[in-house]
N, C-alpha and C positions, 0 to 999 in steps of 0.2 A: 514527537509523542509516540509514533508507531515504533521507532527504534527503542524508545524507553520501555516498551512492553517487555523487553528482555529482562527487566527487573521485577515483573509481576508474575507471581506463581499461579494465580487463579484467574487468568484471562482466557477467553475463548481462542483456540488456536488460529482461526482464520482472521481474527482481528489484527494479528501481527504480520499482515501482508500489505504491501503497497506497491503501486505502479505509477511513478512519475511519468507523465505522458505528454508528448508534444511533438511538433515537427522536428525533423533533423536540423541540428544547428541552433536549437533554441536554448541549449544549456542544461537540459534535464540531467545529463550525466555529471556535469560540473556541480550542479546543485546537490545531487544525491551524494556524490563523493564528499562534498564539503560538510554535509550533515553527518554522514557516517564517521568522518574523521574527528568529530567531537568526542567520540567514545573511545575507551581504552583499546589499544591495538589487539590485545588478546581476545577481544570480543568479536573482532571483525574478520570475516572471510569473504574475499572478493574474487570473482572469476569473470573473465571476459569471454570465455568459451567453455561450454559444458556439453557433453554428449547426453542423450536422453536417458540412458541407463546408469549414468555415473553416480547418481544419488543412491542407487541400490548397493553399490560396492564401496562407496566412499564413506569412511567414518562409521562403519557398522560395528556391531558388538563382537563380530568374529575377529576382525582385524584390530579393533580398538575397544577392548572390553570395558574400559572405564569411561569411554566417551559419551557425552550427551550433548545434543544440539541446544538444550535449554540454556538461555542466557547468551546465545550467540546471535550475531547479525550477519546474514548471508546476503551479499549483494551481487546480483547477476546482471552485468551490463550488456545492454543490447541483445536480449535473449531472442533466440530463433523460434519460429512457429513450431518446429519439430519438438523442441524441448518443452515449450509452453503447453502443448497439447498432449504430451506424453502422460500415460497413466501413472508412472512413478512420480513425476513432478506434481501432479494433481493431488495424489495421496499425501506426499510430503508436505504440501502447502496446507493440508488439513490436520496435520499432527504426525506423530511418530507412526511407523508402519512395520509390518512383518511381510517378508517375501520368501517364497520358495522357488529356488532356481536350480537348474541342472548343471553340475560341474563334473566333467568326465563321467557321464552316464549315471551320476548319483545326485539325488535330490538333497539340496542343502537349505536349511532355514536360516534366514538372515533377518536380524532385528535392527531397525533404525530407531534409536532411542532419543526422545525429546523432539522439540519443535523450535527452530530458530525464528527470529524475525526474518522475513524474506522480502527484500526489495528488488524489483526488476524494472529495467527501463527498456523501452522499445519504441521505435519509430515505424517499423515496417510490419511487425507481427500484429496479427488481428485476433485478440482474445474473444472467444465465443461468450455467450451469455453466462454459462456456468462459471467460467474463469473470471468473468467480470464481477461476479459476486464474491469470489475468493480474493481477487486483487482489484480493489477499487482504484479508479484512475485519479491521480492527484495532478491537476492541470497546472501547467507552467504558464506564467504571465507572458504572452506573446505580443503584447501591445507595443506600439511605437514609443510610448512614454517610457516603458521599461527598457527598451532597446537603447534609448537615449541615456538613461541612467547608467546602464552597463558600460556604454561608450565613455562616459565621464569617468567612471571608476577605472577603466582600462587606461585612459589617458593620464590620470593621476599617477597610476602605478608606473607608466612609462616615463613620466617626467621625474619622479622621485627615486625610481629604482627600488622602492620598498615593496615587499610582498607581505600582505596581511596574513598573520598566522594566529591560531588560537593560543590563548594564554595556557601554558602547560599545566598550571595549577588547576584549571578547569577539568582537564582530562584526568589528573590525579584525583580530584574530588569525586568525579564520576566512578572511578575505580574503587572507591570506598563504599559505594552503595551495595546493598544486599538484595537478593531476590526475596520479595516480601509478598504476603497475601494482603489484599486490600478490600475493605468494605465501602460501599457507597450508601450511607445512611438515608439519603433522600431519593433513592432510585424509584420508589413507588410514586413519588410526587411527579417525577418526570414522566413516568408511564401514563399517569392519569391525564397528562396534558398533551399527549401525542395527537396530532391532527391527521396524519396519513394512515389509512388502513390498507395500503398496498402491501403485498406479501413480503416485499424487500425489507420492510421495517423489522421483520423478525431477525434479519441479519444486522441491519444498521443500528437497531436499538442496543444490541449487545456490543457492537463496535463502539458506539458512543459511550456506553458505560465503561468499556475497557480503556478508552482514551482518558476518561476521568481517573481510572485506576493508575494509568501510566503517569499522569501528572502528580498524583499523590505519592507514587513510588519514588520519583526523582526528587520529591520534597519530603522524603520519609523522615528526615531529622527535624523537619518543621511541622510535622503533623502529629495529632494525638494517636495514641495506641490504646486499644481497648484491653479488657482483662483476658481476652483470648489470644492476644498478640497480633491482631489485625491492625494495619494502618487505616485510619479513618479519613476518607476524602472529605473535602469541604467545598464551599462555594467558589473559591478561587480555582480549584481544579475543574469545576463545572464550566467556568468561563473559558479557561484554556482549551478544554475539550470542545466547547461550542465553536470556537474560532477554527479549530482543526477540522471538525466534521463538515463545516461549510465549504472547505476546499475539496472535500470528497463528494459531497452531495450538491449537484449543481442545479437542482430543480425542486419544486415543492413536493413531488412524489417521493423523493429520496433515492432515486436511481443514479448510480455512478456512471457517467458517460465518458468515453475516451474523447480526446480533443477532436478527432475527425467526426465522430458521431454527434458531438455537440454542435459542430459547425453545420452539419446537415440539418439538425433540428432547428438551429437558429435561422438557417436559410428558409426553411419551410415556414417558420413563424413569421419571419419578416416579409417574405415575398409572396407566399401562397396561402396564408392563413385563412383568407376569405374566399378562395376560389379553388376549383379543381386544377391540378397540374399534372404534367407528364414527367416521367423520369428524365427525358431529354431536356426539360426545362432546368432541372437541377444539374444535369450532366454538363451543361454549358458553363456552370460556375467553376468547374475544374477542381472540386474538393477531393473527390476520390473517383475511381474508375466506375464505369456503368455497372459492372458486376457487383462491386461492393455497395453501390447505391441501392440496388435491389435488396441485398442482404440487410443493410442498415435500416432501410425503410420498413422491412418486415419486422425487424426487432423493435424499432421505435413504435410502430403501429401496435404491436402486442403490449408494450409497456405503457403507452400513453393513450390507449383506445378510450378509456373511461375518464381521462383527465381533461381538464379545461385547457391544458397547455396545447 
């Protein structure tokens, strides 16, 4: 659904960002690649390495006057901390941007037009709180049950020699979709039933509405259109978006947590919820380094201070 926001004209720019997040070797890049490959090839731009300033010079209106990032899916695999925390990347993740740079002692204005869907994967980079709001963590199933199912699928592929591929008709069908504007006629009813008053809901409510719009956009030929030309989302889109948002929000407050932060929080809830504890008590679990523990605990304390969690 996040990728499908490439088909939505009137979505909030930061809603079309996502960060599949898990330990190394969990398959997050395999999953992300598999999802991205459902979409037409001319929509997809994938990079395994990017310099912090590349987005300023790459595909700007000076070198590509007709280019727009709208309708594109930018997949950055295993992004580094340097790129993740660069000002250029943060601005790009929030929408199109203008930059003034000096080339041969002369100031040049550069415009980056449009905003792509941006998917990033990382095992080692540590997004700060600000980036965590722009790039919600999408947690990968790391359970033993899932590992067993993956092994069964790999064994079947080894025995038969067959590689599962998408039906090419599906990709052709998606190429026929247009970028559309979508209305959510029942949005006020959702707002009236929100239970969390945490400030993060200002971001997450828009994200939820945009996921509803994404579902309507990819079903645009099965949805009603009003007299202004807007696609009208329905209850089915609400259900699809509800399933998706639960993979982004892992707690009742609505805060997106990376896999490691969630493990720290779960350890606190399970082992130390009714007693005082020292950082060394958590350090012995080997989830992250002592330095990161202090950082994570400070962030979690700020976010969950007034919560029952």
